[in-house]
C-alpha positions as CSV (number, residue, x, y, z in Angstrom):
1,M,-15.9,-26.5,-59.9
2,T,-17.1,-23.3,-61.5
3,S,-15.2,-24.2,-64.7
4,I,-16.6,-27.7,-64.8
5,R,-20.2,-26.5,-64.3
6,G,-19.8,-23.8,-66.9
7,Y,-18.4,-26.0,-69.6
8,A,-20.9,-28.8,-68.8
9,Q,-23.8,-26.3,-69.1
10,L,-22.4,-25.1,-72.5
11,L,-22.2,-28.7,-73.7
12,S,-25.7,-29.6,-72.6
13,G,-27.4,-26.5,-73.9
14,A,-25.7,-25.6,-77.1
15,D,-25.1,-27.1,-80.5
16,V,-21.3,-27.0,-80.6
17,G,-19.0,-28.4,-83.2
18,A,-16.9,-31.5,-82.8
19,E,-13.6,-29.6,-82.2
20,T,-15.2,-27.3,-79.6
21,R,-16.9,-30.2,-77.9
22,K,-13.5,-32.0,-77.7
23,E,-12.0,-28.9,-76.2
24,F,-14.7,-28.5,-73.6
25,V,-14.5,-32.1,-72.6
26,H,-10.7,-31.8,-72.2
27,T,-11.1,-28.8,-70.0
28,I,-13.7,-30.5,-67.8
29,H,-11.5,-33.6,-67.5
30,R,-8.4,-31.5,-66.6
31,N,-10.3,-29.6,-63.9
32,A,-11.9,-32.8,-62.5
33,V,-8.4,-34.3,-62.2
34,R,-7.2,-31.2,-60.3
35,I,-10.1,-31.4,-57.9
36,G,-9.5,-35.1,-57.4
37,T,-5.9,-34.5,-56.6
38,L,-6.8,-31.7,-54.2
39,V,-9.2,-33.9,-52.3
40,E,-6.7,-36.8,-52.1
41,D,-4.0,-34.4,-50.8
42,L,-6.4,-32.9,-48.2
43,L,-7.4,-36.4,-47.0
44,E,-3.7,-37.4,-46.8
45,L,-2.8,-34.3,-44.9
46,E,-5.7,-34.8,-42.4
47,A,-4.6,-38.4,-41.8
48,L,-1.0,-37.4,-41.3
49,E,-1.8,-34.6,-38.9
50,A,-4.1,-36.9,-36.9
51,G,-1.4,-39.6,-36.8
52,K,-3.6,-42.0,-38.8
53,G,-1.8,-42.1,-42.1
54,P,-0.4,-45.3,-43.5
55,P,2.6,-46.6,-41.5
56,L,5.9,-45.4,-43.0
57,A,9.0,-47.6,-43.1
58,R,12.1,-46.8,-41.0
59,D,14.5,-48.5,-43.4
60,E,18.1,-47.4,-44.1
61,V,17.8,-45.5,-47.3
62,A,20.7,-44.4,-49.5
63,V,20.3,-40.8,-50.4
64,A,22.3,-40.6,-53.6
65,P,20.1,-42.8,-55.8
66,I,17.0,-40.9,-54.6
67,V,18.6,-37.5,-55.5
68,K,19.6,-38.9,-58.9
69,H,16.1,-40.0,-59.6
70,V,14.7,-36.6,-58.5
71,V,17.1,-34.8,-60.9
72,D,16.2,-37.2,-63.7
73,T,12.5,-36.7,-63.1
74,L,12.8,-32.9,-63.3
75,H,15.2,-32.9,-66.2
76,T,12.7,-31.9,-68.9
77,R,11.0,-29.2,-66.8
78,A,14.4,-27.8,-65.7
79,A,15.6,-27.6,-69.3
80,E,12.5,-25.7,-70.4
81,L,13.1,-23.1,-67.7
82,G,16.8,-22.9,-68.1
83,A,17.4,-24.4,-64.6
84,T,20.4,-26.5,-63.7
85,F,21.1,-28.9,-60.8
86,E,24.2,-29.2,-58.7
87,T,24.4,-32.2,-56.3
88,S,26.7,-33.0,-53.5
89,V,25.7,-36.3,-52.0
90,G,28.3,-38.9,-50.9
91,D,27.6,-42.6,-51.9
92,G,27.7,-43.7,-48.2
93,I,25.2,-41.2,-46.9
94,A,21.9,-42.8,-45.7
95,M,18.9,-41.8,-43.6
96,R,16.3,-43.9,-41.9
97,G,12.8,-43.6,-43.2
98,D,10.4,-44.6,-46.0
99,S,12.2,-44.4,-49.4
100,D,9.0,-43.3,-51.2
101,A,8.2,-40.6,-48.7
102,I,11.8,-39.3,-48.7
103,E,11.8,-39.1,-52.5
104,R,8.5,-37.3,-52.5
105,I,9.8,-34.7,-50.0
106,I,13.0,-34.0,-52.0
107,L,11.1,-34.0,-55.3
108,N,8.6,-31.4,-53.9
109,L,11.4,-29.2,-52.7
110,A,13.5,-29.4,-55.9
111,D,10.4,-28.9,-58.1
112,N,9.5,-25.8,-56.2
113,A,13.0,-24.5,-56.6
114,V,12.9,-25.0,-60.3
115,R,9.5,-23.5,-60.7
116,Y,9.9,-20.4,-58.5
117,G,13.6,-19.8,-58.3
118,G,13.5,-17.6,-61.4
119,A,15.1,-17.7,-64.8
120,D,18.3,-19.8,-65.2
121,V,18.2,-20.8,-61.5
122,T,20.7,-23.2,-60.1
123,V,19.2,-25.7,-57.7
124,T,21.6,-27.3,-55.2
125,I,20.9,-30.6,-53.4
126,A,23.4,-31.6,-50.8
127,A,23.5,-34.1,-47.9
128,K,25.5,-34.5,-44.8
129,Q,25.6,-36.7,-41.6
130,D,26.4,-35.6,-38.1
131,S,25.7,-37.0,-34.6
132,G,23.4,-39.7,-35.8
133,R,21.3,-37.5,-38.0
134,T,21.3,-37.0,-41.8
135,Q,20.3,-33.8,-43.5
136,V,19.3,-33.2,-47.1
137,I,19.5,-29.5,-48.0
138,V,17.8,-28.1,-51.1
139,S,18.5,-24.5,-52.0
140,D,18.5,-22.4,-55.1
141,S,20.2,-19.3,-56.5
142,G,17.0,-17.3,-56.8
143,P,15.9,-14.3,-54.8
144,G,14.7,-16.3,-51.9
145,I,11.3,-16.3,-50.1
146,P,10.0,-12.9,-49.1
147,D,9.8,-12.2,-45.4
148,E,6.0,-11.9,-45.5
149,H,5.7,-15.5,-46.7
150,R,8.3,-17.2,-44.6
151,S,6.1,-17.9,-41.6
152,K,3.4,-19.4,-43.9
153,V,5.3,-21.6,-46.3
154,F,4.1,-24.8,-44.5
155,D,0.5,-23.6,-44.1
156,R,-2.3,-25.3,-46.0
157,F,-3.1,-23.6,-49.4
158,H,-0.4,-21.1,-49.0
159,R,1.2,-20.1,-52.3
160,G,3.8,-17.4,-52.6
161,T,2.2,-15.8,-55.6
162,T,-1.3,-15.6,-57.1
163,T,0.1,-17.1,-60.3
164,A,1.6,-20.1,-58.6
165,Q,0.2,-23.5,-59.8
166,G,-0.7,-26.4,-57.5
167,S,-2.9,-26.8,-54.5
168,G,-0.6,-25.2,-51.9
169,L,-0.5,-28.4,-49.9
170,G,2.8,-29.8,-51.1
171,L,5.0,-28.4,-48.4
172,A,2.4,-29.0,-45.7
173,I,2.3,-32.7,-46.7
174,A,6.1,-32.9,-47.0
175,R,6.6,-31.6,-43.4
176,E,4.0,-34.0,-42.0
177,L,5.8,-36.9,-43.8
178,A,9.1,-35.8,-42.3
179,I,7.5,-35.7,-38.8
180,A,5.9,-39.1,-39.3
181,M,9.3,-40.6,-40.0
182,G,10.8,-39.1,-36.8
183,G,12.4,-36.1,-38.5
184,S,11.8,-32.5,-39.5
185,L,11.5,-30.2,-42.5
186,T,12.6,-26.6,-41.9
187,L,13.1,-23.4,-43.8
188,G,16.5,-21.6,-43.4
189,E,17.9,-18.6,-45.1
190,R,16.6,-17.4,-48.5
191,A,14.9,-20.5,-49.9
192,T,16.9,-23.2,-48.2
193,F,15.0,-26.2,-47.0
194,T,16.5,-28.9,-44.8
195,L,15.1,-32.4,-44.4
196,E,16.5,-34.1,-41.3
197,L,16.0,-37.7,-40.4
198,P,17.9,-40.3,-38.2
199,A,21.0,-41.6,-39.9
């Protein structure tokens, strides 16, 4: 908001050139979009925590196509950062839930691993089934999450570093989506996240 107000004031009170005006308008728009996304995420999180979010399907969802789509989606960003993916997901592995919500959770976990795992990180996405439950495990070869942040990773607005981008709501929403589908999202050793849902 401070940025939007500042640039809007400059535009309204100064005789600026066309290129500068274009730059100011672009900055205002970019920040307005960020605020809009933040508000939407907050409203979604509030609804999920109150059990009033939109109903999520409990369909049988094949995991392999979702993981492939996630890897394809992140391909460009991973290439820019020197990150690589390793996947281990059998064709017959499925979980019960909402396909869009499942993909959103896995995408959030994989994107975080690419962004914060460090230079030339390897991101691993694996899946397994046991005793009527399916787990999707996302981990990376980076240094892991520091001890002082581990208990807070699912908290609202928590970001591991002051330079981290995003609203700090992604993991909180991901966990609530998992719970809404009758499952869980947990943090294990280092930076290993496990999404577990009924098989």
